[in-house]
C-alpha positions as protocol buffer text, in pm:
chain_id: "A"
residue {
  index: 1
  type: MET
  ca { x: 3 y: -27 z: -14 }
}
residue {
  index: 2
  type: HIS
  ca { x: 127 y: 376 z: -93 }
}
residue {
  index: 3
  type: SER
  ca { x: 176 y: 553 z: 222 }
}
residue {
  index: 4
  type: ASP
  ca { x: -33 y: 822 z: 124 }
}
residue {
  index: 5
  type: GLN
  ca { x: -353 y: 557 z: 132 }
}
residue {
  index: 6
  type: PHE
  ca { x: -169 y: 407 z: 420 }
}
residue {
  index: 7
  type: VAL
  ca { x: -224 y: 773 z: 593 }
}
residue {
  index: 8
  type: ASP
  ca { x: -558 y: 794 z: 443 }
}
residue {
  index: 9
  type: ASP
  ca { x: -721 y: 450 z: 583 }
}
residue {
  index: 10
  type: TYR
  ca { x: -495 y: 417 z: 927 }
}
residue {
  index: 11
  type: PHE
  ca { x: -436 y: 809 z: 1047 }
}
residue {
  index: 12
  type: SER
  ca { x: -601 y: 1058 z: 1229 }
}
residue {
  index: 13
  type: ASP
  ca { x: -694 y: 1386 z: 1042 }
}
residue {
  index: 14
  type: ASP
  ca { x: -394 y: 1573 z: 1245 }
}
residue {
  index: 15
  type: TRP
  ca { x: -93 y: 1500 z: 968 }
}
residue {
  index: 16
  type: PRO
  ca { x: 144 y: 1596 z: 879 }
}
residue {
  index: 17
  type: ASP
  ca { x: 257 y: 1879 z: 1094 }
}
residue {
  index: 18
  type: TRP
  ca { x: 340 y: 1980 z: 1441 }
}
residue {
  index: 19
  type: LYS
  ca { x: 436 y: 2294 z: 1662 }
}
residue {
  index: 20
  type: HIS
  ca { x: 629 y: 2340 z: 1973 }
}
residue {
  index: 21
  type: PRO
  ca { x: 399 y: 2396 z: 2245 }
}
residue {
  index: 22
  type: LYS
  ca { x: 670 y: 2705 z: 2314 }
}
residue {
  index: 23
  type: ASP
  ca { x: 814 y: 2844 z: 2059 }
}
residue {
  index: 24
  type: GLU
  ca { x: 559 y: 2715 z: 1793 }
}
residue {
  index: 25
  type: THR
  ca { x: 842 y: 2614 z: 1614 }
}
residue {
  index: 26
  type: THR
  ca { x: 718 y: 2366 z: 1321 }
}
residue {
  index: 27
  type: PHE
  ca { x: 790 y: 2086 z: 1191 }
}
residue {
  index: 28
  type: THR
  ca { x: 732 y: 1820 z: 933 }
}
residue {
  index: 29
  type: LEU
  ca { x: 593 y: 1485 z: 971 }
}
residue {
  index: 30
  type: SER
  ca { x: 619 y: 1211 z: 723 }
}
residue {
  index: 31
  type: LEU
  ca { x: 523 y: 834 z: 683 }
}
residue {
  index: 32
  type: VAL
  ca { x: 779 y: 673 z: 478 }
}
residue {
  index: 33
  type: ARG
  ca { x: 918 y: 277 z: 433 }
}
residue {
  index: 34
  type: PRO
  ca { x: 1276 y: 206 z: 461 }
}
residue {
  index: 35
  type: THR
  ca { x: 1299 y: 125 z: 131 }
}
residue {
  index: 36
  type: CYS
  ca { x: 1201 y: 484 z: 42 }
}
residue {
  index: 37
  type: MET
  ca { x: 1436 y: 647 z: 274 }
}
residue {
  index: 38
  type: SER
  ca { x: 1781 y: 802 z: 246 }
}
residue {
  index: 39
  type: ASP
  ca { x: 2141 y: 629 z: 360 }
}
residue {
  index: 40
  type: GLU
  ca { x: 2126 y: 988 z: 524 }
}
residue {
  index: 41
  type: ASP
  ca { x: 1789 y: 946 z: 725 }
}
residue {
  index: 42
  type: LEU
  ca { x: 1843 y: 555 z: 763 }
}
residue {
  index: 43
  type: GLU
  ca { x: 2188 y: 668 z: 951 }
}
residue {
  index: 44
  type: ALA
  ca { x: 2024 y: 974 z: 1196 }
}
residue {
  index: 45
  type: CYS
  ca { x: 1765 y: 743 z: 1286 }
}
residue {
  index: 46
  type: TYR
  ca { x: 2009 y: 467 z: 1419 }
}
residue {
  index: 47
  type: ASN
  ca { x: 2221 y: 776 z: 1565 }
}
residue {
  index: 48
  type: LEU
  ca { x: 1888 y: 847 z: 1736 }
}
residue {
  index: 49
  type: VAL
  ca { x: 1811 y: 536 z: 1891 }
}
residue {
  index: 50
  type: ASP
  ca { x: 2194 y: 497 z: 2020 }
}
residue {
  index: 51
  type: GLU
  ca { x: 2203 y: 843 z: 2205 }
}
residue {
  index: 52
  type: THR
  ca { x: 1869 y: 801 z: 2397 }
}
residue {
  index: 53
  type: SER
  ca { x: 1866 y: 413 z: 2457 }
}
residue {
  index: 54
  type: GLY
  ca { x: 2193 y: 299 z: 2350 }
}
residue {
  index: 55
  type: ALA
  ca { x: 2299 y: 270 z: 2717 }
}
residue {
  index: 56
  type: ASP
  ca { x: 1997 y: 67 z: 2804 }
}
residue {
  index: 57
  type: TYR
  ca { x: 2111 y: -193 z: 2530 }
}
residue {
  index: 58
  type: ARG
  ca { x: 2478 y: -220 z: 2630 }
}
residue {
  index: 59
  type: ASN
  ca { x: 2361 y: -231 z: 3028 }
}
residue {
  index: 60
  type: SER
  ca { x: 2115 y: -469 z: 2930 }
}
residue {
  index: 61
  type: SER
  ca { x: 2137 y: -883 z: 2861 }
}
residue {
  index: 62
  type: LEU
  ca { x: 2041 y: -804 z: 2467 }
}
residue {
  index: 63
  type: GLY
  ca { x: 2366 y: -549 z: 2425 }
}
residue {
  index: 64
  type: TRP
  ca { x: 2405 y: -372 z: 2152 }
}
residue {
  index: 65
  type: HIS
  ca { x: 2507 y: -503 z: 1807 }
}
residue {
  index: 66
  type: PRO
  ca { x: 2519 y: -179 z: 1499 }
}
residue {
  index: 67
  type: SER
  ca { x: 2494 y: -461 z: 1223 }
}
residue {
  index: 68
  type: VAL
  ca { x: 2192 y: -646 z: 1357 }
}
residue {
  index: 69
  type: LYS
  ca { x: 2011 y: -283 z: 1448 }
}
residue {
  index: 70
  type: LYS
  ca { x: 2071 y: -160 z: 1124 }
}
residue {
  index: 71
  type: LYS
  ca { x: 1935 y: -444 z: 950 }
}
residue {
  index: 72
  type: GLU
  ca { x: 1654 y: -436 z: 1168 }
}
residue {
  index: 73
  type: MET
  ca { x: 1576 y: -122 z: 1061 }
}
residue {
  index: 74
  type: ARG
  ca { x: 1576 y: -156 z: 719 }
}
residue {
  index: 75
  type: SER
  ca { x: 1328 y: -393 z: 761 }
}
residue {
  index: 76
  type: PRO
  ca { x: 1098 y: -369 z: 434 }
}
residue {
  index: 77
  type: ASP
  ca { x: 783 y: -402 z: 667 }
}
residue {
  index: 78
  type: LEU
  ca { x: 858 y: -163 z: 881 }
}
residue {
  index: 79
  type: ARG
  ca { x: 692 y: 242 z: 883 }
}
residue {
  index: 80
  type: TYR
  ca { x: 828 y: 469 z: 992 }
}
residue {
  index: 81
  type: ILE
  ca { x: 723 y: 827 z: 1121 }
}
residue {
  index: 82
  type: LEU
  ca { x: 983 y: 1067 z: 1095 }
}
residue {
  index: 83
  type: VAL
  ca { x: 980 y: 1416 z: 1248 }
}
residue {
  index: 84
  type: LYS
  ca { x: 1173 y: 1632 z: 1080 }
}
residue {
  index: 85
  type: ASP
  ca { x: 1276 y: 2071 z: 1142 }
}
residue {
  index: 86
  type: GLY
  ca { x: 1241 y: 2300 z: 887 }
}
residue {
  index: 87
  type: GLU
  ca { x: 1591 y: 2201 z: 795 }
}
residue {
  index: 88
  type: GLY
  ca { x: 1519 y: 1840 z: 737 }
}
residue {
  index: 89
  type: SER
  ca { x: 1702 y: 1693 z: 992 }
}
residue {
  index: 90
  type: ILE
  ca { x: 1506 y: 1433 z: 1166 }
}
residue {
  index: 91
  type: LYS
  ca { x: 1453 y: 1495 z: 1556 }
}
residue {
  index: 92
  type: GLY
  ca { x: 1258 y: 1191 z: 1617 }
}
residue {
  index: 93
  type: PHE
  ca { x: 1121 y: 920 z: 1514 }
}
residue {
  index: 94
  type: THR
  ca { x: 854 y: 621 z: 1531 }
}
residue {
  index: 95
  type: SER
  ca { x: 880 y: 264 z: 1366 }
}
residue {
  index: 96
  type: PHE
  ca { x: 597 y: 0 z: 1344 }
}
residue {
  index: 97
  type: MET
  ca { x: 472 y: -315 z: 1156 }
}
residue {
  index: 98
  type: PRO
  ca { x: 212 y: -524 z: 1169 }
}
residue {
  index: 99
  type: THR
  ca { x: 278 y: -878 z: 1207 }
}
residue {
  index: 100
  type: PHE
  ca { x: 181 y: -1181 z: 1442 }
}
residue {
  index: 101
  type: GLU
  ca { x: 347 y: -1208 z: 1783 }
}
residue {
  index: 102
  type: ASN
  ca { x: 294 y: -1592 z: 1965 }
}
residue {
  index: 103
  type: HIS
  ca { x: 8 y: -1661 z: 1602 }
}
residue {
  index: 104
  type: GLU
  ca { x: -166 y: -1332 z: 1749 }
}
residue {
  index: 105
  type: PRO
  ca { x: -185 y: -1052 z: 1461 }
}
residue {
  index: 106
  type: VAL
  ca { x: -62 y: -738 z: 1619 }
}
residue {
  index: 107
  type: VAL
  ca { x: 114 y: -383 z: 1523 }
}
residue {
  index: 108
  type: TYR
  ca { x: 428 y: -361 z: 1723 }
}
residue {
  index: 109
  type: CYS
  ca { x: 639 y: -77 z: 1828 }
}
residue {
  index: 110
  type: TYR
  ca { x: 973 y: -102 z: 1702 }
}
residue {
  index: 111
  type: GLU
  ca { x: 1096 y: 227 z: 1806 }
}
residue {
  index: 112
  type: ILE
  ca { x: 1006 y: 590 z: 1934 }
}
residue {
  index: 113
  type: HIS
  ca { x: 1317 y: 811 z: 2000 }
}
residue {
  index: 114
  type: LEU
  ca { x: 1259 y: 1219 z: 2054 }
}
residue {
  index: 115
  type: LYS
  ca { x: 1589 y: 1452 z: 2088 }
}
residue {
  index: 116
  type: PRO
  ca { x: 1598 y: 1559 z: 2462 }
}
residue {
  index: 117
  type: GLU
  ca { x: 1434 y: 1924 z: 2334 }
}
residue {
  index: 118
  type: LEU
  ca { x: 1153 y: 1761 z: 2199 }
}
residue {
  index: 119
  type: GLN
  ca { x: 1065 y: 1540 z: 2518 }
}
residue {
  index: 120
  type: GLY
  ca { x: 794 y: 1596 z: 2750 }
}
residue {
  index: 121
  type: THR
  ca { x: 610 y: 1813 z: 2471 }
}
residue {
  index: 122
  type: GLY
  ca { x: 331 y: 1594 z: 2402 }
}
residue {
  index: 123
  type: LEU
  ca { x: 525 y: 1499 z: 2072 }
}
residue {
  index: 124
  type: GLY
  ca { x: 571 y: 1134 z: 2219 }
}
residue {
  index: 125
  type: LYS
  ca { x: 210 y: 1112 z: 2287 }
}
residue {
  index: 126
  type: GLN
  ca { x: 64 y: 1200 z: 1932 }
}
residue {
  index: 127
  type: LEU
  ca { x: 342 y: 995 z: 1798 }
}
residue {
  index: 128
  type: MET
  ca { x: 232 y: 681 z: 1991 }
}
residue {
  index: 129
  type: GLY
  ca { x: -153 y: 843 z: 1900 }
}
residue {
  index: 130
  type: TYR
  ca { x: -83 y: 758 z: 1510 }
}
residue {
  index: 131
  type: TYR
  ca { x: 70 y: 426 z: 1618 }
}
residue {
  index: 132
  type: MET
  ca { x: -185 y: 310 z: 1857 }
}
residue {
  index: 133
  type: ASP
  ca { x: -446 y: 475 z: 1533 }
}
residue {
  index: 134
  type: VAL
  ca { x: -329 y: 182 z: 1301 }
}
residue {
  index: 135
  type: ALA
  ca { x: -350 y: -88 z: 1497 }
}
residue {
  index: 136
  type: GLU
  ca { x: -734 y: 35 z: 1592 }
}
residue {
  index: 137
  type: ASN
  ca { x: -810 y: 69 z: 1236 }
}
residue {
  index: 138
  type: ILE
  ca { x: -694 y: -269 z: 1074 }
}
residue {
  index: 139
  type: PRO
  ca { x: -938 y: -454 z: 1117 }
}
residue {
  index: 140
  type: SER
  ca { x: -788 y: -793 z: 1231 }
}
residue {
  index: 141
  type: ILE
  ca { x: -474 y: -671 z: 1455 }
}
residue {
  index: 142
  type: GLU
  ca { x: -535 y: -786 z: 1803 }
}
residue {
  index: 143
  type: LYS
  ca { x: -370 y: -569 z: 2002 }
}
residue {
  index: 144
  type: ALA
  ca { x: -36 y: -281 z: 1981 }
}
residue {
  index: 145
  type: MET
  ca { x: 309 y: -375 z: 2130 }
}
residue {
  index: 146
  type: LEU
  ca { x: 612 y: -318 z: 2214 }
}
residue {
  index: 147
  type: THR
  ca { x: 938 y: -380 z: 2443 }
}
residue {
  index: 148
  type: CYS
  ca { x: 1092 y: -131 z: 2716 }
}
residue {
  index: 149
  type: PHE
  ca { x: 1402 y: -169 z: 2934 }
}
residue {
  index: 150
  type: VAL
  ca { x: 1321 y: -200 z: 3271 }
}
residue {
  index: 151
  type: SER
  ca { x: 1585 y: 25 z: 3406 }
}
residue {
  index: 152
  type: ASN
  ca { x: 1383 y: 302 z: 3194 }
}
residue {
  index: 153
  type: LYS
  ca { x: 1097 y: 417 z: 3475 }
}
residue {
  index: 154
  type: SER
  ca { x: 983 y: 727 z: 3267 }
}
residue {
  index: 155
  type: ALA
  ca { x: 885 y: 503 z: 2947 }
}
residue {
  index: 156
  type: LEU
  ca { x: 738 y: 293 z: 3127 }
}
residue {
  index: 157
  type: LYS
  ca { x: 533 y: 524 z: 3305 }
}
residue {
  index: 158
  type: PHE
  ca { x: 432 y: 686 z: 3003 }
}
residue {
  index: 159
  type: TYR
  ca { x: 351 y: 371 z: 2840 }
}
residue {
  index: 160
  type: GLU
  ca { x: 126 y: 310 z: 3123 }
}
residue {
  index: 161
  type: LYS
  ca { x: -44 y: 595 z: 3138 }
}
residue {
  index: 162
  type: LEU
  ca { x: -110 y: 523 z: 2774 }
}
residue {
  index: 163
  type: GLY
  ca { x: -341 y: 183 z: 2860 }
}
residue {
  index: 164
  type: PHE
  ca { x: -22 y: -43 z: 2820 }
}
residue {
  index: 165
  type: THR
  ca { x: 8 y: -320 z: 3041 }
}
residue {
  index: 166
  type: LYS
  ca { x: 250 y: -612 z: 3052 }
}
residue {
  index: 167
  type: ASP
  ca { x: 189 y: -870 z: 2818 }
}
residue {
  index: 168
  type: ASP
  ca { x: 138 y: -1281 z: 2893 }
}
residue {
  index: 169
  type: TYR
  ca { x: 424 y: -1316 z: 2647 }
}
residue {
  index: 170
  type: SER
  ca { x: 695 y: -1129 z: 2859 }
}
residue {
  index: 171
  type: PRO
  ca { x: 946 y: -1202 z: 2980 }
}
residue {
  index: 172
  type: ARG
  ca { x: 936 y: -1426 z: 3355 }
}
residue {
  index: 173
  type: GLU
  ca { x: 1158 y: -1395 z: 3625 }
}
residue {
  index: 174
  type: ARG
  ca { x: 1359 y: -1746 z: 3614 }
}
residue {
  index: 175
  type: LYS
  ca { x: 1554 y: -1935 z: 3957 }
}
residue {
  index: 176
  type: LEU
  ca { x: 1814 y: -2089 z: 3882 }
}
residue {
  index: 177
  type: ARG
  ca { x: 1977 y: -2432 z: 4005 }
}
residue {
  index: 178
  type: GLY
  ca { x: 2175 y: -2245 z: 4271 }
}
residue {
  index: 179
  type: GLY
  ca { x: 1884 y: -2095 z: 4406 }
}
residue {
  index: 180
  type: LYS
  ca { x: 1986 y: -1689 z: 4248 }
}
residue {
  index: 181
  type: VAL
  ca { x: 1702 y: -1510 z: 4088 }
}
residue {
  index: 182
  type: VAL
  ca { x: 1726 y: -1381 z: 3720 }
}
residue {
  index: 183
  type: ILE
  ca { x: 1467 y: -1103 z: 3670 }
}
residue {
  index: 184
  type: PRO
  ca { x: 1457 y: -1015 z: 3273 }
}
residue {
  index: 185
  type: ASP
  ca { x: 1601 y: -648 z: 3223 }
}
residue {
  index: 186
  type: TYR
  ca { x: 1285 y: -543 z: 2937 }
}
residue {
  index: 187
  type: VAL
  ca { x: 952 y: -619 z: 2955 }
}
residue {
  index: 188
  type: ILE
  ca { x: 691 y: -712 z: 2677 }
}
residue {
  index: 189
  type: LEU
  ca { x: 371 y: -411 z: 2647 }
}
residue {
  index: 190
  type: SER
  ca { x: 57 y: -475 z: 2497 }
}
residue {
  index: 191
  type: ARG
  ca { x: -257 y: -267 z: 2449 }
}
residue {
  index: 192
  type: PRO
  ca { x: -621 y: -448 z: 2349 }
}
residue {
  index: 193
  type: THR
  ca { x: -751 y: -297 z: 2094 }
}
residue {
  index: 194
  type: ALA
  ca { x: -1141 y: -183 z: 2115 }
}
residue {
  index: 195
  type: ALA
  ca { x: -1218 y: -470 z: 1834 }
}
residue {
  index: 196
  type: LYS
  ca { x: -1021 y: -740 z: 2090 }
}
residue {
  index: 197
  type: LYS
  ca { x: -1188 y: -580 z: 2377 }
}
residue {
  index: 198
  type: VAL
  ca { x: -1541 y: -663 z: 2228 }
}
residue {
  index: 199
  type: ASP
  ca { x: -1486 y: -997 z: 2123 }
}
residue {
  index: 200
  type: ASP
  ca { x: -1361 y: -1087 z: 2462 }
}
residue {
  index: 201
  type: SER
  ca { x: -1655 y: -939 z: 2654 }
}
residue {
  index: 202
  type: ARG
  ca { x: -1870 y: -1151 z: 2416 }
}
residue {
  index: 203
  type: ALA
  ca { x: -1657 y: -1444 z: 2453 }
}
residue {
  index: 204
  type: HIS
  ca { x: -1735 y: -1412 z: 2854 }
}
residue {
  index: 205
  type: GLN
  ca { x: -2143 y: -1381 z: 2873 }
}
residue {
  index: 206
  type: PRO
  ca { x: -2334 y: -1657 z: 2968 }
}
residue {
  index: 207
  type: GLY
  ca { x: -2441 y: -1889 z: 2695 }
}
residue {
  index: 208
  type: ARG
  ca { x: -2108 y: -1840 z: 2532 }
}
């Protein structure tokens, strides 16, 4: 599907500009596939991931693997929402993909990152809103999903306010033979779509 059609079908109307609430600087939002992005833009997105989350990766069991991350970010099924300033420089982005997790149709948010000067402005919530619009507007999708580092307390609180909770398939604590307890350093969060909630409600009605 062409990006313009994707926007028309799955996004809300307040697209494609955003103004900073303090100085009213205008930023442009655009929806693109990685196959249509320049190497410069992809590298800018990668650098932003490293800038905002690189330390979390390096301090976790996942580790930081540049070649693996760059390959993942070029997956042709991903959709990016890029945030650019007036000079065309990337100041933030989110990426997501309709996919299957444990045989369930979901929209998975792979990344959401903003430059420090755009954090706490409401832009992150707006980007998440677009992502959740996609999950809500694709009929077959059952939930929105994402992964968050346990160490990122502010992000966990942010997602919780948006209605995300720990998914049933999130990794659990493990007790080793010696008695040591291994606590996962990341959590999988999810939020059921409205259609999924209706289906679950009907399934629990008497006589069904």
